N, CA, C and O atoms as a GROMACS GRO file, in nm:
protein
  572
    1MET      N    1  -3.453   0.494  -2.915
    1MET     CA    2  -3.472   0.377  -2.831
    1MET      C    3  -3.586   0.405  -2.733
    1MET      O    4  -3.591   0.511  -2.671
    2THR      N    5  -3.678   0.311  -2.720
    2THR     CA    6  -3.792   0.327  -2.630
    2THR      C    7  -3.749   0.295  -2.486
    2THR      O    8  -3.644   0.236  -2.463
    3LEU      N    9  -3.832   0.336  -2.392
    3LEU     CA   10  -3.802   0.305  -2.253
    3LEU      C   11  -3.805   0.154  -2.230
    3LEU      O   12  -3.724   0.102  -2.154
    4SER      N   13  -3.896   0.083  -2.295
    4SER     CA   14  -3.897  -0.063  -2.276
    4SER      C   15  -3.770  -0.127  -2.331
    4SER      O   16  -3.724  -0.228  -2.278
    5ASP      N   17  -3.710  -0.069  -2.435
    5ASP     CA   18  -3.580  -0.117  -2.484
    5ASP      C   19  -3.473  -0.097  -2.377
    5ASP      O   20  -3.390  -0.184  -2.353
    6LEU      N   21  -3.477   0.021  -2.314
    6LEU     CA   22  -3.380   0.050  -2.207
    6LEU      C   23  -3.400  -0.042  -2.087
    6LEU      O   24  -3.303  -0.089  -2.028
    7VAL      N   25  -3.525  -0.069  -2.052
    7VAL     CA   26  -3.555  -0.159  -1.941
    7VAL      C   27  -3.501  -0.298  -1.971
    7VAL      O   28  -3.440  -0.362  -1.884
    8THR      N   29  -3.523  -0.345  -2.092
    8THR     CA   30  -3.473  -0.477  -2.132
    8THR      C   31  -3.321  -0.482  -2.123
    8THR      O   32  -3.265  -0.579  -2.072
    9ARG      N   33  -3.254  -0.379  -2.173
    9ARG     CA   34  -3.107  -0.373  -2.163
    9ARG      C   35  -3.062  -0.367  -2.017
    9ARG      O   36  -2.963  -0.430  -1.979
   10PHE      N   37  -3.134  -0.290  -1.936
   10PHE     CA   38  -3.100  -0.275  -1.795
   10PHE      C   39  -3.098  -0.412  -1.726
   10PHE      O   40  -3.004  -0.442  -1.652
   11TYR      N   41  -3.198  -0.493  -1.749
   11TYR     CA   42  -3.202  -0.622  -1.683
   11TYR      C   43  -3.114  -0.727  -1.751
   11TYR      O   44  -3.041  -0.798  -1.683
   12HIS      N   45  -3.120  -0.737  -1.882
   12HIS     CA   46  -3.044  -0.842  -1.950
   12HIS      C   47  -2.895  -0.814  -1.954
   12HIS      O   48  -2.814  -0.905  -1.931
   13GLU      N   49  -2.856  -0.690  -1.981
   13GLU     CA   50  -2.715  -0.659  -1.996
   13GLU      C   51  -2.651  -0.611  -1.865
   13GLU      O   52  -2.543  -0.658  -1.828
   14VAL      N   53  -2.717  -0.518  -1.797
   14VAL     CA   54  -2.657  -0.462  -1.675
   14VAL      C   55  -2.662  -0.565  -1.563
   14VAL      O   56  -2.558  -0.606  -1.512
   15TRP      N   57  -2.782  -0.607  -1.523
   15TRP     CA   58  -2.793  -0.699  -1.410
   15TRP      C   59  -2.746  -0.840  -1.444
   15TRP      O   60  -2.658  -0.893  -1.376
   16ASN      N   61  -2.802  -0.901  -1.547
   16ASN     CA   62  -2.775  -1.042  -1.572
   16ASN      C   63  -2.636  -1.068  -1.628
   16ASN      O   64  -2.574  -1.169  -1.595
   17ALA      N   65  -2.585  -0.979  -1.713
   17ALA     CA   66  -2.452  -0.997  -1.772
   17ALA      C   67  -2.345  -0.915  -1.697
   17ALA      O   68  -2.227  -0.921  -1.732
   18VAL      N   69  -2.386  -0.838  -1.595
   18VAL     CA   70  -2.297  -0.755  -1.515
   18VAL      C   71  -2.211  -0.665  -1.605
   18VAL      O   72  -2.089  -0.661  -1.593
   19ASP      N   73  -2.278  -0.594  -1.695
   19ASP     CA   74  -2.209  -0.506  -1.789
   19ASP      C   75  -2.209  -0.363  -1.733
   19ASP      O   76  -2.306  -0.288  -1.750
   20ILE      N   77  -2.100  -0.327  -1.668
   20ILE     CA   78  -2.086  -0.196  -1.604
   20ILE      C   79  -2.084  -0.085  -1.709
   20ILE      O   80  -2.140   0.023  -1.686
   21ASP      N   81  -2.021  -0.109  -1.823
   21ASP     CA   82  -2.018  -0.008  -1.929
   21ASP      C   83  -2.158   0.022  -1.979
   21ASP      O   84  -2.191   0.138  -2.005
   22CYS      N   85  -2.240  -0.081  -1.991
   22CYS     CA   86  -2.379  -0.060  -2.034
   22CYS      C   87  -2.454   0.022  -1.928
   22CYS      O   88  -2.533   0.109  -1.963
   23ALA      N   89  -2.429  -0.006  -1.800
   23ALA     CA   90  -2.494   0.072  -1.694
   23ALA      C   91  -2.462   0.220  -1.711
   23ALA      O   92  -2.552   0.304  -1.704
   24ARG      N   93  -2.337   0.251  -1.734
   24ARG     CA   94  -2.297   0.392  -1.749
   24ARG      C   95  -2.355   0.452  -1.877
   24ARG      O   96  -2.378   0.573  -1.884
   25GLU      N   97  -2.378   0.370  -1.977
   25GLU     CA   98  -2.433   0.417  -2.105
   25GLU      C   99  -2.582   0.448  -2.095
   25GLU      O  100  -2.627   0.549  -2.149
   26ILE      N  101  -2.660   0.364  -2.027
   26ILE     CA  102  -2.805   0.379  -2.030
   26ILE      C  103  -2.864   0.448  -1.908
   26ILE      O  104  -2.981   0.487  -1.911
   27LEU      N  105  -2.785   0.465  -1.801
   27LEU     CA  106  -2.835   0.534  -1.683
   27LEU      C  107  -2.799   0.682  -1.690
   27LEU      O  108  -2.685   0.717  -1.719
   28HIS      N  109  -2.897   0.767  -1.664
   28HIS     CA  110  -2.875   0.912  -1.664
   28HIS      C  111  -2.772   0.947  -1.556
   28HIS      O  112  -2.770   0.882  -1.452
   29PRO      N  113  -2.687   1.047  -1.578
   29PRO     CA  114  -2.588   1.085  -1.475
   29PRO      C  115  -2.651   1.117  -1.339
   29PRO      O  116  -2.586   1.100  -1.236
   30GLU      N  117  -2.776   1.162  -1.339
   30GLU     CA  118  -2.846   1.191  -1.213
   30GLU      C  119  -2.949   1.082  -1.181
   30GLU      O  120  -3.052   1.109  -1.118
   31PHE      N  121  -2.921   0.961  -1.224
   31PHE     CA  122  -3.008   0.846  -1.201
   31PHE      C  123  -3.046   0.837  -1.053
   31PHE      O  124  -2.960   0.844  -0.965
   32ASP      N  125  -3.175   0.822  -1.028
   32ASP     CA  126  -3.230   0.812  -0.893
   32ASP      C  127  -3.285   0.671  -0.876
   32ASP      O  128  -3.375   0.630  -0.949
   33PHE      N  129  -3.230   0.595  -0.780
   33PHE     CA  130  -3.266   0.455  -0.764
   33PHE      C  131  -3.308   0.427  -0.621
   33PHE      O  132  -3.242   0.468  -0.525
   34ARG      N  133  -3.418   0.356  -0.609
   34ARG     CA  134  -3.464   0.306  -0.479
   34ARG      C  135  -3.503   0.160  -0.498
   34ARG      O  136  -3.605   0.130  -0.560
   35GLY      N  137  -3.422   0.071  -0.444
   35GLY     CA  138  -3.449  -0.071  -0.454
   35GLY      C  139  -3.504  -0.124  -0.324
   35GLY      O  140  -3.483  -0.066  -0.218
   36SER      N  141  -3.575  -0.234  -0.331
   36SER     CA  142  -3.634  -0.291  -0.210
   36SER      C  143  -3.529  -0.362  -0.125
   36SER      O  144  -3.558  -0.397  -0.010
   37LEU      N  145  -3.409  -0.383  -0.177
   37LEU     CA  146  -3.306  -0.452  -0.101
   37LEU      C  147  -3.210  -0.358  -0.030
   37LEU      O  148  -3.121  -0.404   0.042
   38GLY      N  149  -3.226  -0.229  -0.049
   38GLY     CA  150  -3.131  -0.139   0.014
   38GLY      C  151  -3.176   0.005   0.010
   38GLY      O  152  -3.288   0.034  -0.032
   39PRO      N  153  -3.089   0.096   0.055
   39PRO     CA  154  -3.125   0.238   0.061
   39PRO      C  155  -3.126   0.303  -0.077
   39PRO      O  156  -3.087   0.243  -0.177
   40LYS      N  157  -3.172   0.426  -0.079
   40LYS     CA  158  -3.177   0.505  -0.202
   40LYS      C  159  -3.035   0.532  -0.250
   40LYS      O  160  -2.945   0.556  -0.169
   41ARG      N  161  -3.016   0.527  -0.381
   41ARG     CA  162  -2.886   0.554  -0.442
   41ARG      C  163  -2.905   0.656  -0.553
   41ARG      O  164  -3.011   0.663  -0.615
   42SER      N  165  -2.800   0.737  -0.577
   42SER     CA  166  -2.806   0.838  -0.683
   42SER      C  167  -2.684   0.824  -0.773
   42SER      O  168  -2.571   0.811  -0.725
   43GLY      N  169  -2.709   0.826  -0.903
   43GLY     CA  170  -2.602   0.819  -1.000
   43GLY      C  171  -2.563   0.676  -1.034
   43GLY      O  172  -2.583   0.584  -0.955
   44PRO      N  173  -2.507   0.658  -1.154
   44PRO     CA  174  -2.467   0.524  -1.198
   44PRO      C  175  -2.366   0.456  -1.105
   44PRO      O  176  -2.377   0.336  -1.081
   45ASP      N  177  -2.268   0.531  -1.052
   45ASP     CA  178  -2.166   0.468  -0.969
   45ASP      C  179  -2.224   0.413  -0.839
   45ASP      O  180  -2.185   0.304  -0.796
   46GLU      N  181  -2.316   0.486  -0.777
   46GLU     CA  182  -2.380   0.434  -0.655
   46GLU      C  183  -2.466   0.312  -0.686
   46GLU      O  184  -2.471   0.217  -0.608
   47PHE      N  185  -2.534   0.315  -0.801
   47PHE     CA  186  -2.612   0.198  -0.840
   47PHE      C  187  -2.520   0.078  -0.861
   47PHE      O  188  -2.551  -0.033  -0.818
   48ILE      N  189  -2.407   0.099  -0.928
   48ILE     CA  190  -2.312  -0.010  -0.953
   48ILE      C  191  -2.263  -0.070  -0.822
   48ILE      O  192  -2.248  -0.191  -0.811
   49ARG      N  193  -2.237   0.014  -0.721
   49ARG     CA  194  -2.198  -0.037  -0.589
   49ARG      C  195  -2.309  -0.123  -0.529
   49ARG      O  196  -2.282  -0.228  -0.469
   50TYR      N  197  -2.434  -0.078  -0.545
   50TYR     CA  198  -2.549  -0.157  -0.497
   50TYR      C  199  -2.552  -0.294  -0.566
   50TYR      O  200  -2.570  -0.397  -0.501
   51MET      N  201  -2.533  -0.293  -0.696
   51MET     CA  202  -2.534  -0.417  -0.773
   51MET      C  203  -2.423  -0.510  -0.723
   51MET      O  204  -2.444  -0.631  -0.711
   52GLU      N  205  -2.305  -0.455  -0.695
   52GLU     CA  206  -2.194  -0.536  -0.644
   52GLU      C  207  -2.227  -0.593  -0.505
   52GLU      O  208  -2.190  -0.706  -0.475
   53GLU      N  209  -2.296  -0.516  -0.421
   53GLU     CA  210  -2.336  -0.564  -0.289
   53GLU      C  211  -2.433  -0.681  -0.300
   53GLU      O  212  -2.421  -0.780  -0.228
   54VAL      N  213  -2.530  -0.668  -0.390
   54VAL     CA  214  -2.626  -0.778  -0.410
   54VAL      C  215  -2.553  -0.901  -0.462
   54VAL      O  216  -2.578  -1.012  -0.416
   55ARG      N  217  -2.464  -0.882  -0.558
   55ARG     CA  218  -2.392  -0.995  -0.616
   55ARG      C  219  -2.293  -1.058  -0.519
   55ARG      O  220  -2.256  -1.174  -0.537
   56ALA      N  221  -2.248  -0.986  -0.416
   56ALA     CA  222  -2.163  -1.046  -0.314
   56ALA      C  223  -2.241  -1.152  -0.237
   56ALA      O  224  -2.185  -1.254  -0.195
   57ALA      N  225  -2.371  -1.129  -0.218
   57ALA     CA  226  -2.456  -1.225  -0.148
   57ALA      C  227  -2.514  -1.330  -0.242
   57ALA      O  228  -2.529  -1.446  -0.205
   58LEU      N  229  -2.546  -1.288  -0.364
   58LEU     CA  230  -2.610  -1.375  -0.464
   58LEU      C  231  -2.529  -1.364  -0.594
   58LEU      O  232  -2.571  -1.293  -0.685
   59PRO      N  233  -2.415  -1.433  -0.605
   59PRO     CA  234  -2.327  -1.413  -0.721
   59PRO      C  235  -2.390  -1.447  -0.856
   59PRO      O  236  -2.349  -1.392  -0.959
   60ASP      N  237  -2.488  -1.535  -0.857
   60ASP     CA  238  -2.552  -1.572  -0.983
   60ASP      C  239  -2.689  -1.504  -0.999
   60ASP      O  240  -2.775  -1.554  -1.072
   61PHE      N  241  -2.709  -1.392  -0.932
   61PHE     CA  242  -2.836  -1.319  -0.932
   61PHE      C  243  -2.885  -1.294  -1.075
   61PHE      O  244  -2.810  -1.249  -1.161
   62GLN      N  245  -3.012  -1.324  -1.098
   62GLN     CA  246  -3.074  -1.304  -1.229
   62GLN      C  247  -3.208  -1.233  -1.213
   62GLN      O  248  -3.284  -1.260  -1.119
   63CYS      N  249  -3.235  -1.144  -1.306
   63CYS     CA  250  -3.361  -1.070  -1.312
   63CYS      C  251  -3.433  -1.113  -1.439
   63CYS      O  252  -3.376  -1.110  -1.548
   64ASN      N  253  -3.557  -1.153  -1.425
   64ASN     CA  254  -3.635  -1.198  -1.540
   64ASN      C  255  -3.757  -1.109  -1.556
   64ASN      O  256  -3.838  -1.094  -1.465
   65ILE      N  257  -3.769  -1.052  -1.673
   65ILE     CA  258  -3.884  -0.968  -1.704
   65ILE      C  259  -4.001  -1.058  -1.739
   65ILE      O  260  -3.992  -1.140  -1.831
   66VAL      N  261  -4.110  -1.044  -1.666
   66VAL     CA  262  -4.232  -1.119  -1.695
   66VAL      C  263  -4.318  -1.039  -1.792
   66VAL      O  264  -4.377  -1.095  -1.885
   67GLU      N  265  -4.324  -0.907  -1.769
   67GLU     CA  266  -4.409  -0.822  -1.852
   67GLU      C  267  -4.363  -0.677  -1.837
   67GLU      O  268  -4.324  -0.635  -1.728
   68ILE      N  269  -4.368  -0.601  -1.946
   68ILE     CA  270  -4.339  -0.458  -1.942
   68ILE      C  271  -4.461  -0.382  -1.996
   68ILE      O  272  -4.519  -0.420  -2.097
   69VAL      N  273  -4.498  -0.276  -1.926
   69VAL     CA  274  -4.600  -0.184  -1.974
   69VAL      C  275  -4.529  -0.050  -1.997
   69VAL      O  276  -4.480   0.012  -1.903
   70ASP      N  277  -4.524  -0.008  -2.122
   70ASP     CA  278  -4.451   0.113  -2.160
   70ASP      C  279  -4.550   0.224  -2.192
   70ASP      O  280  -4.636   0.210  -2.278
   71ALA      N  281  -4.537   0.335  -2.120
   71ALA     CA  282  -4.626   0.451  -2.141
   71ALA      C  283  -4.545   0.571  -2.190
   71ALA      O  284  -4.574   0.685  -2.153
   72GLY      N  285  -4.445   0.547  -2.272
   72GLY     CA  286  -4.365   0.656  -2.327
   72GLY      C  287  -4.251   0.695  -2.237
   72GLY      O  288  -4.143   0.636  -2.244
   73GLU      N  289  -4.272   0.794  -2.152
   73GLU     CA  290  -4.168   0.843  -2.061
   73GLU      C  291  -4.166   0.764  -1.929
   73GLU      O  292  -4.077   0.784  -1.846
   74LYS      N  293  -4.264   0.676  -1.910
   74LYS     CA  294  -4.271   0.593  -1.790
   74LYS      C  295  -4.298   0.450  -1.832
   74LYS      O  296  -4.363   0.424  -1.934
   75ALA      N  297  -4.248   0.356  -1.752
   75ALA     CA  298  -4.274   0.215  -1.779
   75ALA      C  299  -4.276   0.139  -1.647
   75ALA      O  300  -4.214   0.180  -1.549
   76ALA      N  301  -4.347   0.028  -1.647
   76ALA     CA  302  -4.352  -0.061  -1.532
   76ALA      C  303  -4.320  -0.202  -1.580
   76ALA      O  304  -4.358  -0.241  -1.690
   77ALA      N  305  -4.251  -0.277  -1.496
   77ALA     CA  306  -4.218  -0.415  -1.532
   77ALA      C  307  -4.254  -0.506  -1.415
   77ALA      O  308  -4.224  -0.477  -1.300
   78ARG      N  309  -4.319  -0.616  -1.449
   78ARG     CA  310  -4.342  -0.722  -1.350
   78ARG      C  311  -4.222  -0.815  -1.361
   78ARG      O  312  -4.184  -0.856  -1.471
   79MET      N  313  -4.163  -0.848  -1.248
   79MET     CA  314  -4.034  -0.914  -1.247
   79MET      C  315  -4.034  -1.041  -1.162
   79MET      O  316  -4.118  -1.060  -1.074
   80SER      N  317  -3.937  -1.128  -1.192
   80SER     CA  318  -3.901  -1.235  -1.100
   80SER      C  319  -3.749  -1.228  -1.084
   80SER      O  320  -3.676  -1.197  -1.178
   81PHE      N  321  -3.704  -1.259  -0.962
   81PHE     CA  322  -3.562  -1.251  -0.929
   81PHE      C  323  -3.520  -1.384  -0.868
   81PHE      O  324  -3.600  -1.451  -0.804
   82ALA      N  325  -3.394  -1.422  -0.889
   82ALA     CA  326  -3.345  -1.549  -0.833
   82ALA      C  327  -3.194  -1.542  -0.817
   82ALA      O  328  -3.125  -1.470  -0.888
   83GLY      N  329  -3.146  -1.619  -0.721
   83GLY     CA  330  -3.002  -1.630  -0.702
   83GLY      C  331  -2.972  -1.732  -0.595
   83GLY      O  332  -3.059  -1.771  -0.517
   84THR      N  333  -2.846  -1.775  -0.592
   84THR     CA  334  -2.801  -1.870  -0.492
   84THR      C  335  -2.735  -1.792  -0.379
   84THR      O  336  -2.644  -1.712  -0.401
   85HIS      N  337  -2.782  -1.817  -0.259
   85HIS     CA  338  -2.741  -1.741  -0.139
   85HIS      C  339  -2.603  -1.788  -0.091
   85HIS      O  340  -2.591  -1.890  -0.024
   86HIS      N  341  -2.499  -1.710  -0.127
   86HIS     CA  342  -2.362  -1.744  -0.087
   86HIS      C  343  -2.307  -1.654   0.023
   86HIS      O  344  -2.225  -1.698   0.103
   87GLY      N  345  -2.352  -1.529   0.029
   87GLY     CA  346  -2.299  -1.435   0.128
   87GLY      C  347  -2.409  -1.381   0.216
   87GLY      O  348  -2.527  -1.409   0.194
   88LYS      N  349  -2.370  -1.302   0.316
   88LYS     CA  350  -2.467  -1.248   0.411
   88LYS      C  351  -2.575  -1.169   0.338
   88LYS      O  352  -2.546  -1.080   0.259
   89PHE      N  353  -2.700  -1.203   0.367
   89PHE     CA  354  -2.816  -1.143   0.301
   89PHE      C  355  -2.927  -1.139   0.404
   89PHE      O  356  -2.966  -1.243   0.458
   90PHE      N  357  -2.980  -1.021   0.433
   90PHE     CA  358  -3.081  -1.002   0.536
   90PHE      C  359  -3.035  -1.061   0.669
   90PHE      O  360  -3.113  -1.120   0.743
   91GLY      N  361  -2.905  -1.044   0.697
   91GLY     CA  362  -2.849  -1.088   0.824
   91GLY      C  363  -2.822  -1.236   0.834
   91GLY      O  364  -2.782  -1.284   0.940
   92VAL      N  365  -2.842  -1.310   0.726
   92VAL     CA  366  -2.823  -1.455   0.727
   92VAL      C  367  -2.699  -1.489   0.646
   92VAL      O  368  -2.688  -1.449   0.530
   93ASP      N  369  -2.606  -1.563   0.706
   93ASP     CA  370  -2.487  -1.608   0.634
   93ASP      C  371  -2.528  -1.701   0.521
   93ASP      O  372  -2.636  -1.760   0.525
   94GLY      N  373  -2.442  -1.715   0.421
   94GLY     CA  374  -2.472  -1.796   0.303
   94GLY      C  375  -2.519  -1.936   0.338
   94GLY      O  376  -2.461  -2.005   0.422
   95THR      N  377  -2.625  -1.978   0.270
   95THR     CA  378  -2.683  -2.111   0.292
   95THR      C  379  -2.666  -2.201   0.171
   95THR      O  380  -2.699  -2.320   0.177
   96GLN      N  381  -2.616  -2.147   0.061
   96GLN     CA  382  -2.605  -2.218  -0.067
   96GLN      C  383  -2.742  -2.253  -0.124
   96GLN      O  384  -2.753  -2.335  -0.215
   97GLN      N  385  -2.846  -2.192  -0.069
   97GLN     CA  386  -2.984  -2.218  -0.110
   97GLN      C  387  -3.023  -2.127  -0.227
   97GLN      O  388  -2.988  -2.009  -0.229
   98GLN      N  389  -3.094  -2.182  -0.324
   98GLN     CA  390  -3.152  -2.103  -0.433
   98GLN      C  391  -3.275  -2.032  -0.379
   98GLN      O  392  -3.364  -2.096  -0.322
   99ILE      N  393  -3.281  -1.899  -0.396
   99ILE     CA  394  -3.398  -1.824  -0.352
   99ILE      C  395  -3.459  -1.752  -0.472
   99ILE      O  396  -3.388  -1.715  -0.566
  100GLU      N  397  -3.589  -1.733  -0.467
  100GLU     CA  398  -3.662  -1.666  -0.575
  100GLU      C  399  -3.767  -1.577  -0.513
  100GLU      O  400  -3.822  -1.607  -0.407
  101TRP      N  401  -3.795  -1.464  -0.582
  101TRP     CA  402  -3.902  -1.376  -0.537
  101TRP      C  403  -3.951  -1.294  -0.655
  101TRP      O  404  -3.888  -1.287  -0.760
  102SER      N  405  -4.065  -1.232  -0.634
  102SER     CA  406  -4.128  -1.149  -0.737
  102SER      C  407  -4.117  -1.002  -0.699
  102SER      O  408  -4.089  -0.967  -0.585
  103GLY      N  409  -4.139  -0.917  -0.799
  103GLY     CA  410  -4.136  -0.774  -0.772
  103GLY      C  411  -4.192  -0.695  -0.888
  103GLY      O  412  -4.234  -0.749  -0.990
  104ALA      N  413  -4.191  -0.565  -0.869
  104ALA     CA  414  -4.235  -0.472  -0.972
  104ALA      C  415  -4.136  -0.357  -0.976
  104ALA      O  416  -4.083  -0.316  -0.873
  105ALA      N  417  -4.110  -0.307  -1.096
  105ALA     CA  418  -4.014  -0.199  -1.115
  105ALA      C  419  -4.081  -0.086  -1.193
  105ALA      O  420  -4.152  -0.109  -1.291
  106PHE      N  421  -4.057   0.036  -1.148
  106PHE     CA  422  -4.119   0.154  -1.209
  106PHE      C  423  -4.008   0.249  -1.257
  106PHE      O  424  -3.929   0.299  -1.178
  107PHE      N  425  -4.006   0.271  -1.387
  107PHE     CA  426  -3.900   0.348  -1.452
  107PHE      C  427  -3.952   0.481  -1.506
  107PHE      O  428  -4.069   0.492  -1.543
  108THR      N  429  -3.865   0.580  -1.511
  108THR     CA  430  -3.891   0.702  -1.588
  108THR      C  431  -3.770   0.726  -1.677
  108THR      O  432  -3.658   0.689  -1.644
  109MET      N  433  -3.796   0.790  -1.792
  109MET     CA  434  -3.691   0.823  -1.887
  109MET      C  435  -3.657   0.970  -1.874
  109MET      O  436  -3.744   1.054  -1.850
  110ARG      N  437  -3.530   1.000  -1.890
  110ARG     CA  438  -3.483   1.138  -1.886
  110ARG      C  439  -3.372   1.151  -1.989
  110ARG      O  440  -3.269   1.083  -1.980
  111GLU      N  441  -3.393   1.238  -2.087
  111GLU     CA  442  -3.294   1.264  -2.192
  111GLU      C  443  -3.247   1.134  -2.259
  111GLU      O  444  -3.128   1.113  -2.279
  112GLN      N  445  -3.342   1.048  -2.293
  112GLN     CA  446  -3.319   0.922  -2.364
  112GLN      C  447  -3.239   0.820  -2.284
  112GLN      O  448  -3.180   0.728  -2.341
  113LYS      N  449  -3.237   0.836  -2.151
  113LYS     CA  450  -3.171   0.740  -2.062
  113LYS      C  451  -3.268   0.707  -1.949
  113LYS      O  452  -3.371   0.772  -1.934
  114ILE      N  453  -3.235   0.607  -1.871
  114ILE     CA  454  -3.316   0.575  -1.754
  114ILE      C  455  -3.285   0.680  -1.648
  114ILE      O  456  -3.172   0.691  -1.600
  115GLY      N  457  -3.388   0.756  -1.611
  115GLY     CA  458  -3.370   0.865  -1.516
  115GLY      C  459  -3.397   0.825  -1.372
  115GLY      O  460  -3.331   0.875  -1.280
  116SER      N  461  -3.492   0.734  -1.353
  116SER     CA  462  -3.521   0.690  -1.216
  116SER      C  463  -3.580   0.549  -1.221
  116SER      O  464  -3.636   0.505  -1.321
  117LEU      N  465  -3.564   0.482  -1.109
  117LEU     CA  466  -3.616   0.346  -1.094
  117LEU      C  467  -3.652   0.325  -0.948
  117LEU      O  468  -3.574   0.357  -0.858
  118TRP      N  469  -3.770   0.271  -0.928
  118TRP     CA  470  -3.816   0.232  -0.794
  118TRP      C  471  -3.860   0.087  -0.805
  118TRP      O  472  -3.949   0.054  -0.883
  119VAL      N  473  -3.797   0.000  -0.726
  119VAL     CA  474  -3.827  -0.143  -0.730
  119VAL      C  475  -3.891  -0.184  -0.598
  119VAL      O  476  -3.842  -0.151  -0.490
  120LEU      N  477  -4.001  -0.256  -0.609
  120LEU     CA  478  -4.070  -0.313  -0.493
  120LEU      C  479  -4.063  -0.465  -0.506
  120LEU      O  480  -4.125  -0.524  -0.595
  121GLY      N  481  -3.989  -0.528  -0.416
  121GLY     CA  482  -3.975  -0.673  -0.420
  121GLY      C  483  -4.043  -0.737  -0.300
  121GLY      O  484  -4.065  -0.672  -0.198
  122ASP      N  485  -4.074  -0.863  -0.313
  122ASP     CA  486  -4.140  -0.939  -0.207
  122ASP      C  487  -4.036  -0.982  -0.104
  122ASP      O  488  -3.992  -1.096  -0.102
  123ILE      N  489  -3.999  -0.887  -0.019
  123ILE     CA  490  -3.896  -0.909   0.082
  123ILE      C  491  -3.938  -1.017   0.182
  123ILE      O  492  -3.854  -1.094   0.229
  124ASP      N  493  -4.066  -1.023   0.215
  124ASP     CA  494  -4.112  -1.127   0.308
  124ASP      C  495  -4.084  -1.266   0.253
  124ASP      O  496  -4.050  -1.358   0.328
  125SER      N  497  -4.098  -1.283   0.122
  125SER     CA  498  -4.068  -1.413   0.061
  125SER      C  499  -3.920  -1.448   0.078
  125SER      O  500  -3.887  -1.563   0.108
  126ILE      N  501  -3.833  -1.351   0.058
  126ILE     CA  502  -3.689  -1.375   0.076
  126ILE      C  503  -3.663  -1.418   0.220
  126ILE      O  504  -3.594  -1.518   0.244
  127LYS      N  505  -3.716  -1.343   0.314
  127LYS     CA  506  -3.692  -1.373   0.456
  127LYS      C  507  -3.747  -1.510   0.495
  127LYS      O  508  -3.685  -1.581   0.574
  128ARG      N  509  -3.862  -1.548   0.441
  128ARG     CA  510  -3.917  -1.681   0.470
  128ARG      C  511  -3.823  -1.789   0.417
  128ARG      O  512  -3.795  -1.887   0.486
  129GLN      N  513  -3.775  -1.770   0.294
  129GLN     CA  514  -3.687  -1.871   0.235
  129GLN      C  515  -3.556  -1.885   0.312
  129GLN      O  516  -3.498  -1.994   0.320
  130LEU      N  517  -3.508  -1.774   0.369
  130LEU     CA  518  -3.383  -1.776   0.445
  130LEU      C  519  -3.406  -1.801   0.594
  130LEU      O  520  -3.311  -1.805   0.672
  131ASN      N  521  -3.532  -1.818   0.631
  131ASN     CA  522  -3.568  -1.835   0.772
  131ASN      C  523  -3.514  -1.717   0.854
  131ASN      O  524  -3.461  -1.736   0.963
  132ALA      N  525  -3.529  -1.596   0.798
  132ALA     CA  526  -3.476  -1.475   0.861
  132ALA      C  527  -3.581  -1.396   0.937
  132ALA      O  528  -3.552  -1.288   0.988
  133HIS      N  529  -3.702  -1.448   0.946
  133HIS     CA  530  -3.806  -1.377   1.020
  133HIS      C  531  -3.780  -1.389   1.168
  133HIS      O  532  -3.751  -1.498   1.217
  134PRO      N  533  -3.790  -1.280   1.241
  134PRO     CA  534  -3.779  -1.291   1.387
  134PRO      C  535  -3.900  -1.367   1.439
  134PRO      O  536  -4.009  -1.363   1.381
  135LYS      N  537  -3.878  -1.436   1.548
  135LYS     CA  538  -3.990  -1.508   1.610
  135LYS      C  539  -4.091  -1.406   1.660
  135LYS      O  540  -4.055  -1.310   1.728
  136VAL      N  541  -4.216  -1.427   1.625
  136VAL     CA  542  -4.323  -1.336   1.664
  136VAL      C  543  -4.399  -1.398   1.780
  136VAL      O  544  -4.444  -1.512   1.773
  137ALA      N  545  -4.412  -1.322   1.886
  137ALA     CA  546  -4.489  -1.370   2.000
  137ALA      C  547  -4.632  -1.323   1.982
  137ALA      O  548  -4.659  -1.204   1.969
  138PHE      N  549  -4.724  -1.418   1.982
  138PHE     CA  550  -4.865  -1.386   1.969
  138PHE      C  551  -4.924  -1.372   2.108
  138PHE      O  552  -4.905  -1.458   2.194
  139LEU      N  553  -4.996  -1.266   2.128
  139LEU     CA  554  -5.060  -1.244   2.257
  139LEU      C  555  -5.198  -1.304   2.257
  139LEU      O  556  -5.273  -1.291   2.160
  140ASP      N  557  -5.231  -1.370   2.364
  140ASP     CA  558  -5.364  -1.425   2.381
  140ASP      C  559  -5.452  -1.312   2.434
  140ASP      O  560  -5.428  -1.263   2.544
  141PRO      N  561  -5.553  -1.270   2.357
  141PRO     CA  562  -5.635  -1.158   2.401
  141PRO      C  563  -5.715  -1.190   2.528
  141PRO      O  564  -5.770  -1.100   2.592
  142CYS      N  565  -5.721  -1.318   2.564
  142CYS     CA  566  -5.796  -1.354   2.683
  142CYS      C  567  -5.710  -1.349   2.811
  142CYS      O  568  -5.763  -1.360   2.921
  143GLU      N  569  -5.581  -1.332   2.794
  143GLU     CA  570  -5.494  -1.329   2.914
  143GLU      C  571  -5.481  -1.190   2.969
  143GLU      O  572  -5.412  -1.169   3.068
   0.00000   0.00000   0.00000
């Protein structure tokens, strides 16, 4: 199985279908994960907890692969993410609003499993959609 096959399964089966068994099957026991929505996690069980936390806020959360670039032991995916905001997310209580954002994911393979993943998402877009940006005071340089 190629890394792009694993990436496809990771998003379609693990995230979108919430298949915990698949997560344990395709993630390396020492899986290293850093997502843009939370802290670093290690191992399949910590990742599964992260996934449950995201789904508590966005129960219908979906990950859509726009493009995958596979370089053998490493791969990158251009992504779009969407979900309906039902629970606390970025400090904002559920608004029932559909939110969408883009991101990029960088994978490495280890022993024919996903060994690491680093996701960079457009967090500013999420905060704008939820009106979660703190008010910024602009200073007048002439004062």
